[in-house]
C-alpha positions, -999 to 999 in steps of 0.1 A, spaced: -222 39 -50 -228 12 -25 -236 -27 -47 -250 -58 -36 -272 -52 -13 -268 -17 -7 -249 11 -26 -237 41 -8 -227 79 -23 -219 103 4 -204 135 -3 -186 157 20 -203 193 21 -164 215 29 -168 250 37 -161 277 9 -134 296 33 -115 258 30 -117 249 -3 -103 281 -12 -74 273 12 -69 242 -16 -68 264 -47 -31 278 -38 -3 255 -33 28 272 -47 57 249 -56 87 274 -62 103 263 -96 140 257 -105 168 239 -92 169 216 -62 205 207 -60 237 220 -75 237 202 -107 255 170 -102 258 135 -119 253 99 -109 274 66 -119 284 34 -101 311 8 -94 309 -24 -82 306 -11 -46 280 15 -53 258 45 -66 287 75 -70 265 105 -62 282 139 -73 320 120 -72 312 103 -40 302 70 -29 270 66 -12 252 44 12 213 48 6 181 45 25 148 48 0 114 51 11 86 37 -12 61 64 -12 34 55 -44 20 95 -51 -14 81 -66 -25 64 -31 -21 95 -14 -39 125 -19 -16 156 -30 -23 171 0 -8 145 20 24 143 -3 45 170 19 39 156 49 49 121 35 77 131 18 91 152 54 81 118 77 104 97 51 131 126 56 131 126 93 132 88 95 162 87 79 157 85 41 180 97 16 156 90 -17 117 83 -25 109 58 -48 79 59 -69 63 37 -97 49 51 -131 12 43 -136 7 41 -171 -31 33 -165 -40 64 -146 -18 88 -172 -32 76 -200 -67 61 -195 -80 65 -228 -53 59 -255 -33 95 -266 -52 114 -232 -27 125 -208 -36 131 -173 -13 147 -153 -34 163 -126 -48 158 -86 -36 123 -75 -13 121 -113 3 150 -108 40 133 -113 62 164 -120 48 180 -87 53 149 -65 91 151 -83 90 189 -68 79 183 -39 104 153 -34 137 179 -45 125 207 -25 128 184 7 167 176 -3 156 141 -14 166 124 -42 142 104 -65 139 66 -81 114 67 -105 102 32 -114 88 36 -151 81 0 -163 55 5 -172 45 -27 -162 41 -25 -127 28 -50 -104 23 -31 -72 -13 -49 -69 -25 -22 -90 -54 -28 -113 -43 -51 -141 -9 -46 -130 -6 -9 -141 -15 -17 -181 -43 7 -195 -71 -18 -201 -75 -4 -240 -40 -18 -245 -47 -55 -248 -70 -40 -278 -47 -31 -299 -46 -54 -330 -15 -79 -328 -7 -74 -296 10 -97 -269 24 -79 -238 60 -78 -227 78 -99 -256 91 -94 -288 55 -77 -301 59 -50 -322 25 -33 -312 42 -38 -278 70 -24 -279 57 8 -302 29 17 -271 54 9 -245 83 25 -260 55 53 -269 50 60 -228 84 58 -216 93 83 -240 69 108 -225 78 102 -189 114 107 -199 109 138 -219 82 151 -189 112 149 -165 133 165 -192 115 191 -199 107 200 -161 145 196 -153 140 171 -126 169 151 -134 199 154 -113 221 164 -137 197 193 -144 196 202 -105 168 181 -105 162 149 -74 158 119 -100 190 101 -96 180 66 -115 150 50 -134 139 19 -139 126 -2 -173 105 -33 -170 98 -48 -136 107 -87 -125 101 -97 -162 129 -127 -148 99 -144 -134 82 -149 -164 110 -146 -195 111 -182 -199 73 -185 -211 84 -163 -240 116 -183 -253 136 -165 -275 113 -137 -275 113 -128 -244 154 -122 -244 151 -105 -276 129 -78 -256 149 -76 -225 177 -62 -249 154 -39 -270 141 -27 -236 172 -17 -227 187 -4 -258 156 17 -259 159 29 -223 199 37 -232 184 55 -263 163 81 -248 193 98 -231 181 105 -191 217 106 -182 212 86 -148 217 48 -142 188 26 -155 178 -4 -134 161 -38 -138 147 -57 -111 147 -96 -106 167 -98 -137 198 -121 -140 203 -113 -175 203 -71 -171 222 -63 -201 258 -47 -192 248 -11 -189 217 -18 -168 217 -25 -134 202 -53 -120 185 -53 -87 171 -78 -57 133 -77 -45 121 -98 -14 121 -103 22 159 -107 23 187 -95 -2 218 -100 19 230 -130 -4 221 -110 -35 248 -107 -63 246 -85 -96 248 -101 -127 284 -83 -131 314 -78 -109 310 -39 -123 278 -35 -109 267 -24 -69 244 -48 -48 208 -29 -50 175 -41 -31 146 -22 -52 119 -36 -29 119 -47 9 89 -64 14 83 -48 52 49 -67 51 23 -76 25 -10 -71 7 -42 -82 19 -73 -98 4 -110 -97 12 -118 -121 35 -83 -126 43 -62 -117 76 -39 -88 79 1 -93 77 25 -77 101 61 -79 97 82 -74 130 104 -41 130 129 -62 150 129 -92 116 128 -61 92 157 -44 110 174 -78 106 169 -80 68 184 -47 65 213 -45 85 225 -81 70 221 -65 36 244 -35 45 269 -59 63 271 -80 32 281 -54 9 247 -36 1 244 -3 -7 210 7 -20 180 -3 1 141 8 -8 115 -1 16 84 -14 -3 63 5 12 73 30 35 41 44 32 14 18 14 -19 41 14 -52 37 -4 -63 22 -38 -83 49 -45 -115 42 -71 -112 9 -93 -72 9 -88 -68 -20 -64 -54 -51 -85 -71 -85 -84 -81 -107 -78 -100 -91 -43 -71 -69 -31 -87 -48 -5 -91 -9 -13 -61 0 15 -30 -5 8 -14 -3 42 12 -30 38 20 -28 73 46 -2 64 64 25 90 39 56 80 4 33 76 -26 42 52 -35 75 70 1 89 67 6 81 108 39 65 118 35 33 127 51 24 159 78 9 173 88 1 132 93 41 122 112 47 153 134 17 152 137 18 117 151 55 120 177 43 143 190 18 123 191 45 97 214 67 118 234 37 128 237 28 93 248 68 84 275 67 114 289 37 96 290 52 58 327 65 58 342 33 66 310 15 43 325 34 10 361 33 21 364 -2 18 360 -17 -17 347 -52 4 345 -64 39 367 -84 56 350 -119 69 356 -129 103 333 -166 119 328 -160 153 307 -193 162 288 -215 143 261 -194 135 278 -160 142 298 -136 120 315 -103 115 317 -80 81 347 -52 92 350 -24 68 380 -4 76 401 23 53 410 60 48 384 84 53 376 116 34 386 136 57 420 120 66 425 94 95 416 56 94 381 49 97 361 16 104 328 -2 115 319 -35 121 290 -59 118 281 -84 145 255 -111 134 239 -136 151 217 -158 127 208 -184 154 168 -185 154 164 -194 193 200 -189 213 217 -155 224 254 -159 219 282 -147 236 318 -138 213 350 -119 212 358 -96 189 386 -73 189 392 -84 222 359 -76 235 329 -92 246 295 -85 232 264 -105 239 244 -109 203 204 -115 208 193 -147 187 187 -135 149 199 -98 154 226 -80 141 252 -55 164 262 -23 142 296 -5 155 303 23 140 338 25 152 344 -11 157 344 -9 193 311 3 205 276 -9 195 252 16 185 225 -4 176 211 -41 180 183 -55 155 164 -72 187 168 -46 210 136 -19 205 138 15 218 114 31 201 83 40 214 54 20 207 18 34 192 -12 25 196 -37 35 172 -69 46 185 -104 51 162 -131 77 177 -160 96 170 -148 123 149 -158 159 166 -179 181 147 -166 217 137 -170 238 174 -163 275 161 -205 280 156 -213 253 185 -231 269 215 -217 258 248 -245 233 258 -241 220 221 -201 213 226 -209 192 259 -237 176 243 -211 168 211 -187 150 234 -209 119 237 -222 114 206 -216 82 189 -218 97 153 -218 129 135 -230 119 103 -262 133 90 -292 109 107 -312 120 74 -304 96 39 -320 98 7 -320 69 -15 -323 58 -52 -333 25 -65 -307 11 -91 -325 -8 -117 -322 -50 -118 -312 -57 -155 -311 -37 -189 -318 -4 -178 -306 20 -206 -308 28 -247 -272 19 -256 -276 -17 -248 -271 -44 -278 -274 -79 -285 -255 -109 -292 -248 -144 -299 -233 -164 -272 -213 -154 -241 -192 -128 -250 -163 -121 -226 -164 -95 -197 -135 -72 -204 -139 -72 -243 -179 -57 -234 -172 -37 -204 -134 -20 -213 -129 -15 -177 -154 12 -176 -172 -5 -148 -168 -33 -125 -207 -47 -136 -221 -66 -165 -257 -74 -176 -262 -99 -194 -301 -111 -203 -317 -140 -219 -350 -151 -227 -357 -191 -212 -391 -204 -225 -404 -230 -197 -429 -254 -209 -460 -273 -189 -441 -307 -192 -414 -289 -177 -430 -279 -144 -442 -312 -145 -411 -329 -146 -394 -306 -122 -426 -314 -93 -424 -349 -100 -388 -356 -93 -387 -325 -64 -355 -307 -84 -354 -273 -98 -330 -265 -129 -303 -253 -122 -273 -232 -139 -240 -244 -147 -212 -219 -156 -177 -244 -162 -156 -212 -149 -166 -175 -138 -147 -145 -116 -152 -127 -95 -187 -120 -88 -214 -140 -102 -252 -126 -95 -280 -147 -108 -317 -134 -113 -346 -149 -127 -375 -124 -133 -354 -97 -115 -354 -117 -83 -322 -130 -74 -314 -164 -72 -282 -166 -57 -242 -156 -58 -208 -172 -62 -176 -158 -53 -145 -170 -65 -117 -168 -89 -121 -189 -119 -144 -214 -99 -172 -237 -113 -205 -220 -107 -235 -243 -100 -266 -224 -92 -302 -238 -85 -331 -213 -102 -368 -214 -100 -386 -208 -133 -423 -204 -138 -443 -215 -166 -442 -199 -203 -413 -171 -209 -385 -163 -180 -357 -139 -181 -323 -148 -168 -304 -124 -157 -265 -129 -150 -248 -99 -134 -209 -107 -137 -187 -81 -114 -150 -82 -114 -128 -69 -77 -96 -59 -94 -79 -71 -123 -52 -94 -127 -19 -75 -120 5 -108 -118 0 -143 -126 31 -151 -150 26 -144 -187 5 -134 -216 -9 -110 -187 -37 -95 -220 -51 -131 -223 -62 -129 -187 -101 -117 -190 -134 -115 -167 -168 -130 -164 -173 -163 -179 -146 -193 -195 -158 -225 -211 -197 -234 -211 -225 -224 -196 -259 -245 -194 -292 -251 -181 -296 -286 -165 -328 -306 -150 -350 -293 -182 -373 -325 -190 -354 -324 -227 -322 -323 -220 -298 -296 -214 -300 -259 -225 -269 -245 -241 -264 -211 -231 -235 -203 -251 -250 -205 -282 -282 -185 -265 -286 -149 -279 -278 -126 -249 -285 -86 -246 -257 -69 -228 -255 -38 -205 -223 -24 -193 -224 -10 -159 -252 4 -136 -277 35 -145 -263 56 -117 -229 52 -128 -239 64 -164 -263 93 -150 -229 98 -125 -254 106 -95 -218 109 -74 -211 138 -81 -222 169 -68 -235 182 -100 -255 152 -115 -269 145 -82 -291 174 -82 -306 154 -113 -315 119 -100 -347 113 -85 -339 106 -50 -365 98 -23 -363 104 16 -352 70 35 -367 57 62 -351 39 90 -377 9 87 -372 8 51 -364 -28 34 -331 -30 16 -329 -35 -18 -305 -56 -40 -290 -25 -57 -298 8 -41 -278 42 -39 -277 67 -9 -263 95 -1 -264 123 28 -242 159 38 -219 159 67 -197 186 82 -163 184 84 -151 173 114 -128 194 136 -89 191 140 -62 174 118 -67 139 122 -71 114 97 -109 111 88 -124 76 75 -157 61 73 -169 33 93 -193 12 69 -190 -22 86 -227 -32 82 -231 -21 47 -225 -50 29 -206 -47 -3 -200 -15 -27 -184 14 -35 -178 48 -21 -177 87 -32 -173 116 -12 -179 147 -29 -178 131 -65 -142 113 -52 -146 77 -57 -130 64 -27 -131 30 -32 -149 -3 -28 -160 -21 7 -167 -50 16 -180 -65 52 -168 -98 45 -151 -120 74 -116 -134 72 -111 -169 83 -113 -178 121 -83 -199 123 -42 -189 110 -34 -159 130 -7 -159 160 -14 -154 192 20 -142 197 49 -129 171 80 -142 174 104 -120 153 129 -149 150 135 -172 122 124 -160 84 94 -142 77 69 -151 53 35 -135 49 15 -159 66 38 -154 98 25 -128 128 -9 -123 105 -42 -106 127 -75 -100 128 -88 -133 121 -130 -137 126 -134 -101 117 -143 -79 88 -109 -76 66 -115 -36 60 -143 -16 76 -129 14 80 -137 40 52 -155 18 39 -235 -2 64 -268 2 71 -266 37 61 -284 47 94 -251 34 115 -224 52 92 -203 70 114 -171 92 106 -144 84 131 -107 99 131 -79 79 134 -46 89 160 -19 73 180 -39 79 213 -16 56 235 21 58 233 45 35 256 80 26 257 104 1 275 143 7 279 167 -11 303 204 -8 308 208 -33 280 201 -8 260 223 13 241 228 52 242 207 75 221 222 73 184 225 114 183 251 107 216 277 96 187 279 129 172 282 152 202 316 169 204 327 151 235 321 117 223 340 129 188 370 144 205 377 116 222 367 130 259 336 111 267 334 77 263 298 64 247 298 35 279 292 65 299 263 76 286 229 59 295 200 49 272 171 70 271 133 66 264 115 95 244 75 93 241 61 116 216 28 124 206 19 129 164 19 167 154 -9 189 165 -15 167 198 -6 165 234 -1 145 261 -32 144 282 -24 118 310 4 100 318 -9 61 324 21 46 340 58 56 348 80 32 367 112 31 374 137 -3 386 119 -33 375 81 -26 353 71 -59 343 48 -67 312 43 -48 281 24 -20 265 -8 -14 280 -2 -42 303 30 -29 324 27 -35 365 47 -14 385 81 -19 399 95 15 421 70 36 404 76 72 399 59 96 378 72 125 364 64 163 355 42 165 323 53 182 294 30 194 261 41 165 237 73 144 246 82 124 275 121 121 286 128 92 311 162 82 319 168 53 345 187 18 345 150 2 338 122 27 324 90 15 313 59 42 304 26 47 290 7 82 282 -24 92 262 -26 118 235 -50 137 227 -57 167 199 -48 205 202 -84 215 189 -83 243 163 -99 249 127 -90 232 100 -66 248 77 -62 224 48 -85 196 39 -73 160 22 -88 155 -10 -113 120 -8 
């Protein structure tokens, strides 16, 4: 459905053979590991009897389709992750009280099994409050209707429902044998979430609630450690953890607990009308290296893959459908380079240091300069002999530093950490990026080529869009449309009426206008005005089914001039939510939607009309929603008509069409940049809201300097452009497109370091080869299913410029490779293009 000026229903017709392939996705049952226990000491988690330095990748299973899960997990592992972390989303698993959903994108057990089968561990954050920019913070909306309930405090109705759900999830994991002591991947659980931010608001009841939550969780006998994040008063048997952009200074509330970082914010979320945040790879790597340098042992990227807020799951106010988060894997599951590759190298360097990091109870500290310092870890290795690793940091935001350490000289770029796995040679520096840069391209999708003639194939190459030019339309009624409406005195709270079953709530009342009122307005040259003390998120005002105007905002005063005729007039107010509040302090259950305060009509001859006391008729949702015209089954029952290209748009309209599955395996997106505001479905699957609202013109950085502390307004882009267009127009301008890393660039010099894999070669391990004798290398690799189509630039010696803007030094073009390019020299830069290997689709992502 599309709302506002237009509504969109798009259905994707998938050939039957492909559907058949989707039905068989076997997962082998049984153990994934030899059963082991997990405990901890002051230094680290102890996994199967050994301290571990763990890197975790945040991947939320409902923000991807099940068909995407294996690839996301595999890329997380390839990137150096040991653990996958996810929240558990109560609202998705129990949308109706007592009715559970563990199917499709909410098949939690399937996701956990895939993680285990890949050889990775899992950190399961049950909450059940999750925040996560998720609708209502992950709470099901029915929870607010439980009599006497107060969320997240010492309140019996809330504790009863919370315990029931947490017990359900722990039991589900135990039944499926997913805990590590059963041979499964689950090594740690989480109860509550960032409660320390709101605890003071609840006084003593908040403190009692923390103790109860901890005791309840431990009493479930899960057999793995539990953690509370941002909880300085976490009880003794519960680990406390840090969330933030930087956590290298975090200390747990007990000397018996290790230093954990449950949320490393590697980007930030986006609101409709906002610019797009980006966190530089150099700064992110700096934060992670500093964390392990100063005693950290478990770090999780929030997010490693952000994904998509399908349906109406995005939180509010005004969070967009994309949850890309500038993560190492983008919304479509493609690698975001250089971030993914730079972090992969960082993880490899940390793993080289792990023997020394776990051998030492604490690092030795050494001051190297005013803003420079070293942390040295050394001890006895597990296989005998001494081990040593060092981190050299320069926290100066502007200047490089030249330091002496262990009798050798080192150059430290500003705001960087050098990692020395043997306390002598630098394996990695956070400010020196040797990973490739990928430039994403969005191109018209290629239609299935198998049944096309040669002429059709040639013509198709120049086609701008492959979506059908034949559209059907269905007009959505304005106002009260069904028999299930009701009448009540006064303005009711939006959520109390809709129960969040729809974004939309119609309000209708009758306004009587006398001849004296009309004369009064003409005499004074003014019209009456609707005034509402406070409203959220969108209010549309209609008089006699004609739109008077719209107001957008979050709990803002609404003032809208209206035009009445003499006699009886129907005043229609349509309130709309754009994601429910997910985090704004305590008492979330009291945060509603629609109106607050008084509503009135001003400017009448005999004074204001108090609408708060009027009789109103209410209708929840849209007629098309109730009739499910977006599904394959119910769509055929609706009275669709052919949409003419010159047709005038209606305030609310449903549109539908059919299009073929594009060829290839690239992610498929819909570009609805001209559609206004609404929602979209494909094959009955609600893929989310869209809104072509323009971001502010000012505030974006022309250049992004990685140096210095990051915040969400630093290094933003996309000012003056729609916040999100892809995935979501004038129907005849909608196009089907694919996304790929079409251009790859890289640049290395003699100041870079040899590949991390060289540290594991026999020559270096047995001492017959010095790592200093190995030259730096640059590797460029296309995404899976693509090959190099052209080498645009390759130069040795003195190349200048940056990605897509290189200029030639002593140019030299290497031979062409199928899918990767490897160049070795003192100074090298290269740029190449990738293209798809054309073959038939073997699986289709559920949308």
